[in-house]
N, C-alpha and C positions, 0 to 999 in steps of 0.2 A: 353796500348798495345792492338792492334786490332787483334782479331783471327777469324778463320772461324767458322760458325755455326756448332754445334755438334748435332748428333742424340741423342734424348732424350726419344722418345717414338714411338712405332709402334703399329699399330691396324688394324683390319679388320672391315668394316662396317657391322654390324648385322642387321638382319631383324627388330628387336625391335627398331632400331635407325632411321627408315624411318617414315616420317611424312605424313600429309595430301596432300603435295605437290608432294609426290613420290620420295623424295630424303632425304639424312641424315638431321636430324633436327639441328638447330643452337645450341641447348643445348649440343649435342655430339660433335660439333666442339669445344665448350667452354671447355667440359670435357677433350678432348684429350690434349688441350693447357694447361689446369690446371695440368694434369699429367706430362707434360713436365716441367712445372715450379716447381713442387714438386721434380722431379728428380734432376734438377739443383741446387735448394736451398739445397738439401741434400748434394750434392757434395761440396757446399760452406761452410758446417758446420752449416746449419740452418735446420736440420731435425726436425720433430714434437717432437720426444723424446728429443733432445737436447734443444729445446726451452722450453719444459715442465720443464725440470731440472732447467733451468735458470729462470723460472717463467715468460716467454715471449710467445708471439704468433705472427706469421707472418700474417698480415691482408691484404687481397687483396683489396685495396682501390680505385683503378682506372683501368679500363680496356677498351681496344680498340680493336675492331675486324673489319677487312675488308675481305669480301667474294669475290671470284674470279670465281670458277667453282663448280657447284653442285656435289655431290659425291653420287653414287648409292650403293645399297646392294652388298656386296662382294668386294668392292674396298679396295685395300691394301694401307694404309696410313702411312706416316712418318712425324714426328714433329722434326724439327731441330731449335736450338735456342742458345742464349747467353745473356750476360749482355749488356744492353744499356747504362746504367750509375749507378753510386753509389752515394747515398745521405746520409746525416747524420743519417736519421732514417730508411733507406730503400734502395730498389733497383728497377730499372725498367729492365724488361727482354723483349726480343724480340723472337718471334717464327714464323716459316713458316710451315704450313701444306701442304704437297704435295702428289701427286699420281704418283709415279716414273714410273709405268708401262705406264701411258698415258702422262708422261712428262709435267704434268700441276701443277700449284700452285692452291691449293684449298682455302687457307685463310691465313692471316697473323694476328698477335696478339701483343699487348704491354700490359704487366701486371706490375702495380706499386704495390709492396709489401711494407708495413710499419711494422717495428717491434714495438710491443706494449707490455705493461705490462699486464700479463694475467688477473689480477683481475680488475685493474682500467681502463685499456685500454688507459693509458697515453703513449706518445711516449717514446721509449727507444732507446739509440744509438746502431748502429751496432757494434758487437765486431770487434776490430782492425784487427784481423787475417781474418775474413770474408770479411771485406771491402778490404784488400789487395788482397786477392784471387779473389774477384769479379772484381776488377780493371784489374787484369791480364787477365781476360776472356772477356773483353769489345769487342764488335762487332759494326760495322758501321750500322746505320739505313738506308736500302736501299730506294731508291725513291719509288719503287713499293709497299713498305710496309707502306707508309705515307698516311694519310687521303686524300680523294678527296673533300669531303663535310664537315665532322665534324671538328671543329676547337679544337684541344687539348690544345690550348693556353688560352681558356677561357671557362667558364661554362655557362649553360643556366642562364638566369636572376633569381636571388634568390627572387622569389615571397614570399610575406607574405601569411599566410594561408587565411587571410580574403580576399586578392585580388584574389587568386585562386578560393575561393568560389564565390565571386562576379563576376568573368569572366565566371562562369559555367563550370569549367574544371574537376570537380569530375568524377572519373571513377568508384570507388568502394565505398561501404558503409564503415563507420568507423567499424574497428574491433579490438579486443584486442589480442595480441600475447599470445598464450598459452605456458605453461611451456615446453611441449614436443617439441615445435618449437624452443626452446632456450636451447640447450644442452651444449653450450660452456660457462661454468661457469655462466649460467644464461642469456647469450647473444645469439641473433640470429646469425646463422653462416655467417661470412663475405663473404664466397664463394657463398652463396645462396642469397645475398641481392637483386638481381633483382627480386626475387619471391615476395618481399615486394610491388612491383609495380603491379603485375598481380594477386596476390592471393586475395582471398575474394570474396564477392558477388557483381556482377556488378550492377550499378544503372540502373533503367529502361531505360534510354537514351542509355545505352550500350547493352542492351539485344537483340536487333534486329540484331546485327552484326554477320556475318557469315564468317568463315575462307575462304570459297570457295563461289564463285558467277558465275551465268551463264551469257554468252554473247549472244547477239541477234541471232547468228548463231548456238547456242547450245553448243558451246565450253565452258570450264570452266576456270576461272582465279582466282588467289589468290595473296598474297603478299609475296615477298621473301626479306630477309634483305641483303642490300648491305654493310652497315657500322652501327657499334653500338658502343656507349660509355657508360659505367656505372661509376658513381662517388659516392663513399660513404663518407658521412661526419661524421656520428655517427651511432654506432650500437645500436639498441633498445634492451632492456631487456624484459623478460617475464612480462606481465601485461601492457606493453605500448600500448596505443590506437593509431592506425595509420589510415591514409587514403591516397589513391593515386589519383593523378590528371595528366591530359595529354591533349596535343593539337598539331595539325598540325601548323607548323610555315611557311611552304613553300610548294607549290604544283607545281611540274614540269610537263613536257610532259608525262613522264613515272614513275616519282617518287614522293614520299612525304617524308617530313622531319618533324619529331616529337620530342618534348621535353616532359618529364614526371617527376613528383616530388612526393616524399613520405614525409608526414608530421607526426610528433608527435603532435597529435591534442590537448594534454593538455599543452605542453610547447610551441607549436606554431612554432617550428624550423623544418627545412628540415633535414631528415635523409639520403636521397640519391636521385640522379637524373639520368636521362638517355637521351641520344640523339640517335635517329634511323633514318636511311635512307632506305626506303623500295621501291621496284620496282614491277609494276604490271607484272604478270607472267602468261603466256598461258600454262596451264597444259599439253594439248595434244601436242601443238607444242614445248614444252620445250624451250620457248624463251620469251624475255620481249616484252611487247606491250604498246602502248598508253593506258593511263587510260581511261576506258570507260566513256562515257558522264554522265551517272547517278551517278557513283562513284565520278567523278571529281566535279560534282555539290555539292554532299554531303560534300566532303573534303573542297571545296573552301568556303562553307557556314560556316564552323566552323573554318577556318583557321585564325589565329591571328598572322600576320607577324611581329608586333611590338615586339613579344617576341623572334624573331630570334637571 
């Protein structure tokens, strides 16, 4: 049964949510969508308390975000959503973040939640009543909410740890996850797994990068995210030694497309991956621009299109 999207969360963009580009940071787009997902899963009978009683946990294993319009301080935002589909071990949810006062869509999201055993993190089947209610709330996936560049039907190539090192893709030093970073029964929190990619100490080759750069005419540009997908394969525990790797796989006129991987360096397997499409953004003009020549040369020099 197909239903209309329902209002799940409302919020105002606060001053602490504004980043170096002068608009709401992508982290807060994600946070608002996650609040909507939690509201919907509670309605379906999968609240945090209910899962805890059953010895289970809802794990956010795959996410996709598409950004449309930047949002500024004070904007009144609404998240509407519903169930995309029901799977044996979980659900896919769809959300739209909008600014009703301006009549504009800010972002869309797809969240794939998997039901796991709390201790082992092995898959658990959805309770029958939850699956029935979720199916009753299914919505259509509109064309405007689907990816333009990121392919949700396939993941980035699963590099071996040695190949990632041989290709010179390392972004961060090897680091060991602390106990205070892993409060969920000793596991790193699933909702924060993108932090595994960007956390830690940058390698020397990464330290010269700046989030804002100057153009020849004195204006400033940075990079804004158009699309992003995160893919969780396995949650690490406290004491796991990890390292993140990343590379551009395609450079367009205004955009760059990048894949990233995080490895358990002792086991040699991939913990999570991401795919991100960024666009060059004129801060003063509040518009996209062609990638400046110097930045383009740097991106093209390290681009590895065979990993696309």
